[in-house]
N, C-alpha and C positions, 0 to 999 in steps of 0.2 A: 906340705907339713900340716900338722893339726892347727897351729895358730892361723895359718893362712886360710884354711877351710872355715874356721870360726868367723874370721873377718868377712869373708865372702858371704856367709850366711846372714850376718848382721846387715850387710849392705843390701842383700836381696829383701830382707824383711822391711828395711826402711823404704825401699823403693815401692814394695807392694803396699805399704801403709800410705805412702804418698799418693799412689794411684787410687786407693780406696777413698782417701780424703778428697781428692780432686773430683772423683765421680759423685760423692755426696753433695759437694758444693754446687756442682753442675745441676744436680737434680733439684736442689732447693731453689736455685735460680730459675729453673724451668717452671717449678710450681708457682713461684712469685709472678713470673710473666703471664702464666695462665690465669691468675686471679685478677689481674689488672682489668681486663675487659668486663668481667662481671661486676667489679666495684664501680667502674665508670657507668655501666648501664643502670645500676641501682641509683647512683647519684643523679643521673639524667632523669630517671623516672620521678625521683623525689622533687627535683626542680620543676618538672612538668606539672606535677600535682599542685605544688605551691603556686605556680603561675596561674593555673586554672582556677584555684580557689580565690586568689586575689582578683582575677578578672570578674568572676561571678559576684564578688562582694562589691566591686566598683559599679557594676551594672545595677545591682539592687539599690545601692545608695543613690545613684543618679535617678532611678525611677522614683524612689521615695521622695527625693528633693523636688522633682518636677510635680508630683502629685501634691506635695505639701504646698508648693507655690500656687497651685490652681485651686486647692480646697480652702486654705486658710484665707487668702485674699487674692482673688483673681486679678485685681488691678495692679498688684505688685510684681507680677511675673515679667512684665515689660512696660516701660513707660510709654503711654500712648501719645502720639503727636496729634495735632489738629487734623491732619489728613487721615490718620487712622480712625479718628472718631467720625469724620465726615463720611468715610467709605465703609464704616461699620466693620473694620478689621478687628481681629482678636476678640470677637464677641461670640459667646456661647449660646446666645439667644437666637433661635431660628424662627422663621415664620410658622404659625400654627398650621396643622393639616386642614384640609377642607372638611367642613361639618357634614353630617349625614343629611340625607334627603328629608328625613323626618324633621330634623332641626330647622332646615331651610323653610320647609312648608309651614311648620308651626309658627315660626317668626313672621312669615308673610301674612298668614291668616290673622294672627293676633294684632299685628300693626294695622291691617286693613280695618278690623273691627273697631279698634280704638279711635283711629282718625275718622272713620265713618260716623261713629256716634258723636264725636266732638264737632264734626262738620255739620251734621244734621241739626244739632243744638244751635249752632251758629246761624245757619241759613233759615231756620224755622222759628227763630226768635228775633226780637227787635235789637238784640245786643245791648249795648250800654246807651240807652236813650235813643236808639235807632240811628245814631250818628256814624258809627263805624263798626266793622266786623271785628270786634276786639276779643272775641272768644277764641279766635284761631289766628295765631301769628307763626312766623317761620321757626321760632325756637322749639315749637312742639313737634316739628318733624324730626329734629335731632333728638328730642326726648323720647320719641317713639322708637328710634333706633336703639337707644340704650335699654329701655324697659322691655322691649320685645326681642331685640336681636342678641343682646348680651346681658341677660338678667342676673348672671352671677358676678358681673363686674362690680367692684366697689363703688364706682361712680353712678351706678344705676339703682342703688338701694334707696328705700323710702326716706331715710334721714337726709341723704344727699339731695333728693328731688325736692322735698318740702322746704328744708332749711336753706338750701342753696338758692332756690327760687325766691324765697321770702327776702333774704338778705340782699340779693342782687337787684331785685326790683326796687326795694327801698333806696338803695344806693344810687341806682339809675335815675329815679325820679328826683332825688335830692340834688344830684349833679345838674340835672336839666333845669331845675328851678334856680340854682345858684349861678350857674355859668352858661346856661343854654343860649341866652340872648346875646351876651357880650362875647363869649368865646365858645362857640359850639364845638369846635375841634377839641378843645381842652376838656369839655364836658364829656364827650364820647370816650376819649382815652382814659380819663380819670375814672369814669364809671366802671369800665371793664377792669382796670387794674386794681381798684379798691375792692371790687367784688371778688376777684381772685384771692386777694389777701385775706378778706373776711372769711371766705369759704375754707381756705387752708387753716386758718386759726380754729374754726369750729368743726373741722373734719367733715365738711359737707361739700366738697368739690363736685360740681355738676356742670359739665360744659354747656348745656342749653341755658343754664342760668346766666352765664356770661352774655349770651345772645339777648336775653330778656333785659339786662342792664343796657345794652347797646340800643335796643329798640326803644327804650324809654327816652333816649336822647335823639334818635334819628327817625322815630315813627311819624305817623301822620299827625295833623293838627288835633284830631279827635283824641288820639292817644296822649298827646302832651297836655291837652286841656283837661283830661280826666284826673290829672294830678296823682295823688296817692291812692285813688281808687284803682289805678292800674295795678297796684300790688295785689288786689283781690280779684279784679276782672281785667285781664284774663289769667294772670300768673298763678295765683293759688287755686282758683276754681278749675281751670283747665288742667293744671298739674294734678289736682286731686281726682279729676275724672279719669285721666289716663292711668294714674296710679291704681285706682280701684279696678279698672279693666285688667291691668297687668296682674294684680293680686288674684283675680278670679281665674283668668284664662291660662296664665303660666303654670298654675298648679293642676290644671286638668290634663296635662300631657302625660302620656304613658312612659316617657323617658324617665329612668330612675333617678338621674342626676339633675333633672330640671325642676327646681323648686325656687319659689320666690316669696319672700325675700330671704337673703342669706342671713341678715341680721337687721334689727330695728334701730338699735342705738349704737352710735359709733364708739361709745365709751364702755359698752357692755363687757362683762368678764369673758364672754365667749369670743370676742374679737380683739381683746387687748393683747398687743404684742403678736399679732398674726404674722407668721413667717419667721419668728424668732424663737429658738429653743429655750425652754425654761431650765432652771437649775436641776430639776428632777429628770429631764430627758437625757438620754445618752448622747455624748458628744456636745453637751451644752456649753462647756467651758471654752474660752477662746484658745486658739492654737491647737496643737496636736498633743495627745497623750500617748503613753506607751502602747495602749491597745490599738490606737489608730495606726501607729508605725508598724506594728505587727500585722495588722490587717492589710496595709499597703504592701508590705514585703511578701505576703502570701498571695498577692494578686486580688485582694478584696477591694471594697469601696468604702467611702466614708460619706455620711449624709452631708450635703452641702449646707453651709452655714450662711445662707442668704435667702431672701424671699424669692420664691419661684415665680416666673412670669405667668401672667394670666393667659390661659389657653381657651380656645373655642370648642374643644372636643367634647366637653361635658355639659354644654348648655342646651 
């Protein structure tokens, strides 16, 4: 009948609609499943980039912190124990390289000339009253090492040689006269220690001068009997002779960096604050500034904020 046919047609339409709907849902589910791997891969790559950037930042910060510790204050990087100091651990100061043959030859020739002239004056004169060879004592061997071997050293400058010898010889003779007979051991120790203190105060530290103070208390009877004349003969006279020879011959060398003296007065403006940056120099302020951090991060360097050790390469 007609109603039956109509009902069958409706049923077939509904079934076909249901089939079409089920196919659409299945297709959307397949599309969703196909998108999951792509999204996971993008998420994984994003995480990988983030981890890589974080790792690079950590490495840069660690490098900057290490360089900050070594540049700002090397002693704060790690507390040194007594054994570390004794074995010279954690020290960035290394032994200087060997000097050139020209430097060695020039130092030997100059020292020979200086001591030869001083010795000839000693042996061809009567000395101080003909009683003792007081123009030549052991301290002048050490003085020749400084004046001709390391003329650029601060301890070898004219101010140190003259003022250090003058002060130490006066102190040595005074200690001998005050304590020499009753306490000779105390006179010797006190003469050297007071000489060191006086030279440090006057910026005239000179190692041979300490020997002059000791010789004033341990020398021969002729040296002790000369009294304060010991200050002039041999200390000031022989020191002036060696100093004059050093001034003449050290400047005759063809080495461009061998000149003597480096300075005349310890308090002169050219040597005041040597080794310390002034306010006008870059990097003069304590600590690190933004430019220093940027330079370190880019692999650059920062000028050390401390006095450089004396080297033998340019003498």
